[in-house]
Residue frames relative to the residue before (quaternion, step in Angstrom):
aa qw qx qy qz dx dy dz
L 1.0000 0.0000 0.0000 0.0000 0.00 0.00 0.00
V 0.8160 0.1493 -0.0711 0.5539 3.60 0.85 -0.90
K 0.3176 0.7950 -0.4766 0.1999 3.58 1.25 0.14
D 0.6357 0.5417 -0.3315 0.4389 3.61 1.06 -0.69
M 0.6271 0.5615 -0.3270 0.4295 3.60 1.21 -0.39
Y 0.5694 0.6169 -0.3831 0.3854 3.60 1.20 -0.37
S 0.4754 -0.6653 0.5038 0.2784 3.54 -1.11 0.76
E 0.4006 -0.7102 0.5246 0.2447 3.55 -1.14 0.60
V 0.6510 0.4630 -0.3205 0.5091 3.59 1.28 -0.06
G 0.7108 0.4351 -0.3239 0.4478 3.56 -1.21 0.45
R 0.7526 -0.3681 0.2880 0.4638 3.51 -1.32 -0.27
P 0.5443 -0.5874 0.4657 0.3766 3.57 -1.14 0.49
S 0.4618 -0.6936 0.4793 0.2754 3.57 -0.99 0.79
I 0.3829 -0.6726 0.5785 0.2574 3.53 -1.32 0.35
D 0.5332 -0.6424 0.4497 0.3174 3.55 -0.87 0.98
P 0.4734 -0.6942 0.4605 0.2863 3.63 -0.71 1.01
V 0.5765 0.5815 -0.3802 0.4300 3.61 1.12 -0.57
I 0.6233 0.5332 -0.3335 0.4647 3.59 1.03 -0.77
L 0.6606 0.5125 -0.3099 0.4528 3.58 0.93 -0.89
V 0.6510 0.4946 -0.3125 0.4836 3.59 1.00 -0.79
K 0.6499 0.5179 -0.3191 0.4556 3.59 0.97 -0.83
L 0.6346 0.5168 -0.3350 0.4668 3.60 1.00 -0.74
T 0.6468 0.5010 -0.3127 0.4825 3.57 1.00 -0.80
F 0.6176 0.5422 -0.3313 0.4635 3.58 1.08 -0.75
I 0.6377 0.5144 -0.3187 0.4767 3.59 0.95 -0.87
Q 0.6516 0.5265 -0.3133 0.4472 3.57 0.89 -0.95
Y 0.6994 0.4675 -0.2719 0.4672 3.58 0.82 -0.97
T 0.6839 0.5190 -0.2908 0.4223 3.58 0.82 -1.03
F 0.7849 0.3230 -0.1620 0.5034 3.57 0.91 -0.88
G 0.4975 -0.7119 0.3978 0.2958 3.58 1.25 0.29
I 0.3184 0.7341 -0.5317 0.2774 3.55 1.08 0.68
R 0.3665 -0.8069 0.4302 0.1717 3.57 -0.61 1.14
S 0.7872 0.2130 -0.1511 0.5586 3.62 1.14 -0.27
M 0.5413 -0.6142 0.4604 0.3431 3.54 -1.15 0.60
R 0.5708 0.5815 -0.3857 0.4327 3.59 1.09 -0.59
K 0.6743 0.4769 -0.2850 0.4865 3.60 0.92 -0.91
T 0.6161 0.5467 -0.3423 0.4520 3.59 1.02 -0.78
I 0.6655 0.4900 -0.2971 0.4784 3.58 0.94 -0.89
E 0.6215 0.5304 -0.3409 0.4649 3.60 0.98 -0.78
E 0.6544 0.5031 -0.3050 0.4750 3.58 0.97 -0.86
A 0.6721 0.5058 -0.2963 0.4524 3.58 0.93 -0.90
E 0.6121 0.5549 -0.3498 0.4417 3.59 1.15 -0.52
T 0.8000 0.3119 -0.1423 0.4924 3.60 1.04 -0.71
N 0.6697 0.4979 -0.3031 0.4600 3.60 1.13 -0.50
M 0.3599 -0.7743 0.4816 0.1975 3.58 -0.43 1.20
A 0.5970 0.5499 -0.3717 0.4507 3.61 1.09 -0.55
Y 0.6448 0.5002 -0.3148 0.4847 3.59 1.00 -0.80
R 0.6512 0.5173 -0.3174 0.4556 3.57 0.93 -0.89
W 0.6336 0.5170 -0.3282 0.4729 3.59 0.99 -0.78
F 0.6536 0.5186 -0.3057 0.4587 3.59 0.92 -0.94
L 0.6977 0.4591 -0.2620 0.4834 3.59 1.03 -0.79
G 0.4712 -0.6844 0.4348 0.3470 3.58 1.24 -0.35
Y 0.5031 0.6462 -0.4184 0.3928 3.56 1.22 0.46
G 0.4042 -0.6822 0.5559 0.2493 3.51 -1.18 0.68
F 0.7529 -0.4063 0.2770 0.4374 3.53 -1.34 0.04
H 0.7791 0.3512 -0.1748 0.4890 3.59 0.94 -0.86
D 0.4868 0.6594 -0.4448 0.3611 3.63 1.22 -0.01
K 0.3989 -0.7090 0.5302 0.2387 3.56 -1.09 0.73
V 0.3412 -0.7048 0.5822 0.2190 3.55 -1.02 0.83
P 0.6316 -0.5411 0.3711 0.4129 3.62 -1.13 0.45
H 0.5405 -0.5963 0.4863 0.3403 3.55 -1.22 0.55
F 0.5879 -0.6113 0.3905 0.3581 3.59 -1.00 0.75
S 0.6219 0.5644 -0.3522 0.4131 3.61 1.09 -0.59
T 0.4409 0.6726 -0.4618 0.3742 3.59 1.28 -0.08
F 0.7238 0.4244 -0.2243 0.4957 3.56 1.12 -0.68
G 0.3710 0.7580 -0.4724 0.2544 3.61 1.25 0.12
K 0.4359 -0.6814 0.5228 0.2689 3.52 -1.18 0.61
N 0.2560 -0.7711 0.5674 0.1336 3.56 -0.93 0.90
């Protein structure tokens, strides 16, 4: 829907759906920090499946959610 709006320079973007799904995991399972949520997503295969990541795919860094 908005893929044409992304810049071709700089770092590759992270799909906004992934960011919403990570927040959903955090809220649903009562995880209190995004750092912990990312740690869980790195090792929990159910979370990785929900996010659409394979075994060797990298999940976003927790600082992606940092406040500016």
